[in-house]
C-alpha positions in Angstrom: 38.0 -18.0 25.4 41.1 -19.8 24.2 41.1 -23.5 23.4 44.8 -23.7 22.6 47.4 -25.6 24.7 50.1 -23.2 26.1 53.7 -24.3 26.4 55.8 -22.4 28.9 59.5 -23.1 28.9 60.6 -21.4 32.1 58.5 -21.3 35.3 59.1 -21.4 39.0 56.8 -22.3 42.0 57.5 -22.6 45.7 56.1 -25.4 47.8 52.9 -24.5 49.7 52.4 -21.4 47.5 49.6 -20.9 44.9 51.7 -18.4 42.8 53.5 -19.7 39.7 56.0 -17.2 38.1 56.6 -17.2 34.4 60.3 -16.2 34.1 60.5 -15.4 30.4 58.3 -13.8 27.7 56.3 -16.9 26.8 52.7 -15.7 26.1 49.8 -17.1 28.1 47.3 -14.4 27.0 43.8 -15.9 26.8 44.4 -18.5 29.4 41.1 -19.4 31.0 40.1 -20.2 34.6 39.9 -23.9 35.3 42.6 -24.9 32.9 45.1 -27.6 34.0 48.8 -26.9 34.6 51.3 -29.7 34.1 54.8 -29.1 35.6 57.8 -31.5 35.2 55.8 -34.7 35.3 53.9 -33.7 38.5 50.2 -34.1 39.0 48.3 -31.3 37.2 47.0 -28.3 39.2 43.9 -26.2 38.5 44.5 -22.6 37.5 42.3 -20.0 39.2 43.5 -16.8 37.5 46.4 -15.2 35.7 48.1 -11.8 35.4 50.0 -11.1 32.1 51.4 -7.8 33.5 52.9 -9.4 36.6 53.8 -12.6 34.7 52.1 -14.8 37.3 49.6 -17.7 37.3 47.5 -18.3 40.5 46.5 -21.9 41.3 43.2 -22.8 43.0 45.1 -24.8 45.7 48.6 -24.2 47.2 51.3 -26.2 45.3 52.3 -29.2 47.5 54.7 -31.1 45.2 57.9 -29.5 46.1 59.6 -26.3 45.0 60.5 -26.1 41.3 62.7 -23.6 39.5 63.2 -22.8 35.8 61.3 -25.9 34.6 59.0 -26.3 31.6 55.2 -26.6 31.9 52.1 -27.1 29.8 48.7 -25.4 30.2 45.7 -27.5 28.9 42.4 -25.5 28.7 39.0 -27.0 29.7 37.9 -27.5 26.1 40.9 -29.7 25.5 40.9 -31.8 28.7 38.5 -34.4 27.4 40.5 -34.7 24.2 43.7 -35.1 26.3 42.2 -37.7 28.6 41.0 -39.7 25.6 44.5 -39.4 24.1 46.0 -40.6 27.3 43.7 -43.6 27.5 44.5 -44.5 23.8 48.2 -44.2 24.6 47.8 -46.4 27.7 45.9 -49.1 25.8 48.5 -49.0 23.0 51.3 -49.3 25.4 49.8 -52.3 27.2 49.3 -54.0 23.9 52.9 -53.3 23.1 54.0 -54.9 26.4 51.8 -57.9 25.7 53.3 -58.5 22.3 56.9 -58.0 23.6 56.5 -60.4 26.5 56.4 -57.6 29.1 52.7 -57.8 29.9 51.0 -57.8 33.2 52.6 -60.3 35.6 55.8 -60.6 33.6 57.7 -58.4 36.0 59.3 -56.8 33.0 57.5 -53.5 32.9 59.7 -50.6 31.8 59.5 -47.2 33.4 57.1 -44.8 31.5 58.1 -41.2 31.4 55.5 -38.4 31.7 56.8 -36.8 28.5 55.6 -39.8 26.5 52.2 -39.5 28.1 51.7 -35.9 27.2 53.1 -36.3 23.7 51.7 -39.6 22.5 52.3 -41.0 19.0 49.9 -39.9 16.2 48.5 -43.5 15.9 47.3 -43.2 19.5 45.3 -40.0 19.0 43.5 -40.5 15.6 41.6 -43.1 13.5 43.8 -45.1 11.2 43.7 -44.4 7.4 42.4 -46.7 4.8 45.9 -47.6 3.7 46.9 -48.4 7.3 44.0 -50.8 7.6 43.4 -52.2 4.1 46.4 -51.2 2.0 46.3 -49.2 -1.2 42.6 -48.6 -2.2 43.5 -48.4 -5.9 44.3 -52.1 -5.7 40.6 -53.0 -4.9 38.9 -50.4 -7.2 38.0 -51.2 -10.8 40.1 -49.5 -13.4 37.3 -47.3 -14.6 36.7 -45.9 -11.1 40.2 -44.4 -11.0 39.8 -42.1 -14.1 37.3 -40.1 -16.2 35.5 -42.2 -18.8 36.2 -41.8 -22.5 33.5 -40.7 -24.9 33.0 -44.2 -26.5 32.5 -45.6 -23.1 29.5 -43.3 -22.4 28.2 -42.7 -26.0 27.3 -45.9 -27.5 24.2 -46.6 -29.6 20.5 -46.6 -28.5 18.7 -49.7 -29.5 15.3 -49.5 -31.1 13.8 -51.3 -28.1 14.9 -48.5 -25.9 13.0 -45.8 -27.9 9.6 -44.5 -26.8 6.6 -46.1 -28.4 5.5 -42.9 -30.2 8.7 -42.8 -32.2 8.2 -44.3 -35.6 11.5 -45.7 -36.6 10.4 -46.2 -40.2 9.9 -42.4 -40.6 13.1 -40.5 -40.5 11.4 -37.3 -39.5 10.3 -38.7 -36.2 13.8 -39.6 -35.3 14.6 -35.9 -34.7 11.5 -35.2 -32.7 12.1 -33.5 -29.3 9.8 -33.6 -26.3 6.9 -31.1 -26.4 7.8 -27.6 -25.2 5.2 -25.5 -23.3 5.5 -22.0 -24.7 5.1 -19.2 -22.2 4.3 -15.5 -23.1 7.3 -13.2 -22.8 7.2 -10.4 -20.3 6.6 -7.8 -23.1 3.6 -9.9 -24.4 2.1 -10.1 -20.9 2.5 -6.3 -20.5 0.8 -5.7 -23.8 -2.4 -7.3 -22.5 -2.8 -4.6 -19.9 -4.6 -1.3 -20.9 -2.7 1.9 -21.2 -3.7 4.6 -18.8 -3.8 8.1 -20.3 -5.0 11.5 -19.1 -7.3 13.4 -21.5 -9.1 16.7 -21.8 -11.3 15.7 -24.7 -14.1 13.2 -24.7 -13.1 10.4 -27.1 -15.4 10.0 -30.2 -13.3 8.0 -32.7 -13.1 4.2 -32.7 -10.2 2.9 -30.5 -9.6 0.2 -33.2 -9.3 -2.6 -30.7 -6.6 -0.8 -28.7 -6.4 -1.4 -24.9 -6.9 2.1 -23.5 -8.3 3.8 -20.4 -8.6 7.6 -20.5 -9.1 9.8 -17.3 -10.7 13.2 -17.5 -9.9 15.0 -14.3 -12.0 18.1 -15.3 -15.2 16.4 -16.0 -14.6 13.5 -13.6 -15.1 10.9 -16.3 -13.4 7.6 -17.0 -13.5 6.2 -20.6 -12.7 2.6 -21.4 -11.9 1.4 -24.9 -14.0 -1.4 -26.3 -13.5 -3.1 -29.7 -14.8 -0.3 -31.8 -16.3 2.2 -29.4 -15.8 3.9 -26.0 -17.6 3.1 -22.7 -17.9 5.9 -20.1 -17.9 4.5 -16.6 -20.6 6.0 -14.4 -19.0 8.0 -11.5 -22.1 8.7 -9.5 -22.8 6.7 -6.4 -26.5 7.6 -6.0 -29.4 9.4 -7.6 -32.7 10.8 -6.4 -35.3 13.5 -6.9 -35.6 16.7 -4.7 -38.7 19.0 -4.8 -37.5 22.6 -5.1 -40.3 24.8 -3.8 -40.6 27.9 -5.9 -42.5 31.0 -4.7 -46.2 30.2 -4.6 -45.9 26.4 -4.6 -47.6 24.8 -1.6 -48.6 21.4 -0.3 -52.3 21.5 0.5 -54.1 19.0 2.7 -57.0 17.3 0.9 -60.6 18.5 1.3 -59.5 21.7 3.0 -58.9 19.7 6.1 -56.6 21.1 8.8 -53.9 19.4 10.8 -53.2 20.0 14.5 -50.2 18.4 16.2 -46.5 18.0 15.9 -44.6 18.4 12.6 -41.0 17.6 11.9 -39.2 18.5 8.7 -35.8 18.5 7.0 -35.4 21.5 4.7 -32.8 23.4 2.6 -33.8 27.1 2.3 -32.7 28.8 -0.9 -33.4 32.5 -0.5 -36.0 33.3 2.2 -34.7 31.2 5.1 -37.4 29.5 7.0 -40.1 31.9 6.0 -43.2 30.2 4.7 -42.6 27.0 6.8 -44.9 26.3 9.8 -44.4 29.1 12.4 -41.8 30.9 10.2 -38.6 29.6 11.8 -35.4 31.5 11.5 -33.1 29.3 9.3 -29.9 30.1 7.3 -30.0 29.8 3.5 -28.2 27.0 1.6 -27.8 24.7 4.6 -29.7 21.6 5.7 -31.9 22.0 8.8 -34.1 19.6 10.8 -36.6 21.4 12.9 -39.8 20.5 14.8 -42.7 22.6 15.9 -46.4 22.3 17.0 -49.2 23.7 14.8 -52.9 24.3 15.1 -55.3 24.2 12.2 -52.5 24.0 9.6 -54.1 23.9 6.1 -51.0 24.0 3.9 -47.2 23.7 3.9 -45.1 26.1 2.0 -47.0 29.3 3.0 -47.4 30.7 6.5 -48.8 34.1 7.4 -48.5 35.2 3.8 -44.8 34.2 3.6 -43.7 31.7 1.0 -41.0 29.1 1.3 -38.3 28.8 -1.4 -36.0 25.7 -1.2 -36.1 21.9 -0.7 -38.3 20.0 1.6 -36.7 16.6 2.0 -39.2 14.9 4.4 -42.2 15.7 6.5 -43.3 13.8 9.6 -46.7 14.2 11.2 -48.3 12.5 14.2 -50.3 10.3 11.8 -47.9 9.7 9.0 -44.7 10.7 7.2 -43.2 11.1 3.7 -39.8 11.4 2.1 -39.9 13.4 -1.2 -37.4 11.3 -3.3 -39.5 10.5 -6.3 -41.6 12.8 -8.6 -45.3 12.8 -7.6 -48.2 15.3 -7.3 -50.4 13.4 -4.8 -48.8 12.7 -1.4 -51.3 10.2 0.0 -49.2 9.3 3.1 -49.8 12.9 4.2 -53.3 13.2 2.7 -52.1 16.2 0.7 -51.4 17.4 -2.9 -49.1 19.9 -4.6 -50.9 23.1 -5.5 -50.2 26.8 -6.0 -51.3 29.9 -4.2 -50.7 31.8 -7.4 -49.2 31.2 -10.8 -49.0 28.0 -12.9 -48.6 24.6 -11.3 -45.5 22.8 -12.6 -43.4 20.0 -11.2 -40.9 21.1 -8.6 -38.9 17.9 -8.8 -35.3 17.8 -10.1 -33.1 14.7 -10.4 -29.8 15.0 -8.5 -26.8 12.7 -8.7 -24.4 12.2 -5.8 -20.7 12.0 -6.6 -17.7 10.7 -4.5 -17.2 14.2 -3.0 -20.5 13.8 -1.2 -22.3 16.6 -3.0 -25.5 16.2 -5.0 -25.4 17.6 -8.6 -28.5 18.4 -10.6 -29.0 17.7 -14.2 -27.7 20.4 -16.6 -29.6 23.7 -16.0 -28.3 25.6 -19.1 -31.3 27.9 -19.8 -33.2 28.0 -23.1 -33.3 31.8 -22.9 -30.4 33.8 -21.6 -31.1 36.5 -18.9 -29.0 39.0 -20.8 -26.1 39.2 -23.2 -23.7 42.2 -23.7 -23.0 44.1 -26.9 -19.5 42.5 -27.4 -20.9 39.0 -26.9 -22.3 36.6 -29.6 -24.1 33.3 -29.3 -23.6 30.7 -32.0 -26.8 30.2 -34.0 -26.1 26.5 -34.6 -24.8 25.7 -31.1 -26.3 27.9 -28.4 -23.7 26.8 -25.9 -20.9 28.4 -27.9 -20.1 32.1 -27.2 -17.5 34.6 -28.4 -16.6 38.0 -26.9 -14.5 40.6 -28.7 -12.8 43.3 -26.8 -15.3 43.7 -24.0 -14.2 46.7 -22.0 -17.2 47.9 -20.0 -18.0 46.3 -16.6 -21.6 45.7 -17.6 -20.7 44.2 -21.0 -21.5 40.8 -19.7 -23.1 37.4 -20.3 -25.7 36.4 -17.7 -27.7 33.1 -17.5 -30.1 33.4 -14.5 -32.3 35.9 -12.7 -31.5 37.4 -9.3 -33.2 34.6 -7.4 -30.4 32.2 -8.4 -27.5 34.5 -7.2 -26.8 32.7 -4.0 -27.2 29.2 -5.4 -24.1 27.0 -5.6 -23.3 25.9 -9.2 -20.7 23.7 -10.9 -19.7 25.0 -14.3 -17.6 23.1 -16.9 -16.3 25.3 -19.7 -14.1 24.5 -22.7 -12.2 27.6 -23.6 -10.9 27.7 -27.2 -8.9 30.9 -26.7 -8.7 33.8 -24.4 -6.8 37.2 -24.6 -7.0 39.1 -21.4 -8.5 37.5 -18.3 -12.2 36.5 -18.3 -14.1 36.8 -15.0 -17.0 34.4 -14.4 -18.8 35.9 -11.4 -19.9 39.4 -10.5 -17.2 39.8 -7.8 -14.4 39.3 -10.3 -12.2 37.3 -7.9 -10.2 34.1 -8.1 -10.6 31.2 -8.5 -13.4 32.0 -10.8 -11.3 33.5 -13.6 -10.1 32.2 -16.9 -6.5 32.7 -17.8 -5.8 29.9 -20.2 -7.5 27.9 -22.9 -8.7 24.4 -22.4 -11.4 22.7 -20.3 -11.9 23.8 -16.7 -14.3 23.3 -13.8 -15.5 26.1 -11.5 -17.7 26.2 -8.3 -19.7 29.4 -7.8 -21.9 30.6 -5.0 -22.7 34.1 -6.3 -24.1 35.6 -9.5 -22.7 34.0 -12.6 -21.6 37.0 -14.7 -19.1 36.5 -17.6 -17.2 39.8 -18.1 -13.7 41.3 -18.6 -11.5 40.9 -15.5 -9.0 43.6 -16.5 -9.3 46.4 -19.0 -10.4 44.2 -21.9 -11.1 40.6 -22.9 -11.5 38.6 -26.0 -12.4 34.9 -25.9 -14.3 32.0 -27.4 -15.8 29.2 -25.2 -18.3 26.4 -24.9 -20.5 26.1 -21.8 -20.6 22.3 -21.4 -22.8 22.2 -18.3 -24.2 24.3 -15.4 -25.4 22.2 -12.5 -26.8 23.1 -9.1 -24.7 21.7 -6.3 -26.0 21.0 -2.7 -24.3 19.2 0.1 -25.5 15.8 1.4 -28.0 15.9 4.2 -26.6 13.0 6.2 
């Protein structure tokens, strides 16, 4: 939308016609609807539309002030109308004042004719505020001399009087005259960063003193986090819970006291580890190495863990009877809530309880189960006399030249093994099936999860290696 005043030097309009013709190339591009058209001192007309191609302007009403040809005109847009009217009013007031001062005021009968060109082009003094010089004269005549220039140094320097100094300035001591205000010292960005501990990945458990260094070491293999203290290391616990589980071995039973018998409903949560549900009340069919909750009805039940000469092997997490219940999460031999005790049908009675620790992955891990006595060790293998966890193997070529830790009953258990391999030449298999990912290709610490017989042997034609077995832990899923 244009807010400019257009001056047209050659237009024509016929009486009783709304169309104004622009006879030359004067531009009226951007002219807006509602603008006022002033022609040759006539009353203004309102513009309805325009056509730059046809060189015409259409008025809102038919022109009724006589035909005009080849005359000049002015287009004033809406945005400038109020400005123009104010200018006209200012010009009128100025002109009346002029007449009054010249003796030609109202009633003098000496009023000159005013042309329209004077109205539409008033003097500058009628359309703007007067300047300071026009009203008061030269402003420099009323300002002080120092306000008309920049001051000189002596004018702003001067000398500070003793009375103007702060009270804590001792004027008798020359050192205090140079004292500056106290400065608050802030640590630099580098100093601030040095206060944060350095994060570092490690494959070795730290043993030497950190010497007051700010360090945190992460061990992804063992799942450990070590924080440096002043002169020692602190290992952050990474377990989220711990509890005991009773692992029923073959022959272990829970016998009701005084040879009493139970008749009624029984509900249990169990984790079979070899014989499924055999040995549990009514010998249910259950898959091994999975949690199961099952419920049944019994008559004259004297013991739990043996049924119809079958013996249960695995974990019993809780038992619920009609007259009581018990959760086996702490080590005990007398289960009074069930009026029963641990006993054996044969063999030596020993505690079935093992402590397990739950980690962030949701699994429960037992304490280290590295055996005191190996199940078997091959001819090419050697166990260190000073550290029984250290083994070496030299050019093992036979498939049965192997290192074995447990008996057959542990074959299907799931274990976590952490090994630290000093060197290896030729691939080393860790399980009887000789398949990935349970193979060792490189030296260094590594973690493995197995669910078959642990059986260290050559994976190819031959293997030579030295390794340390840091831990072997049973792993079971969470029962929730």
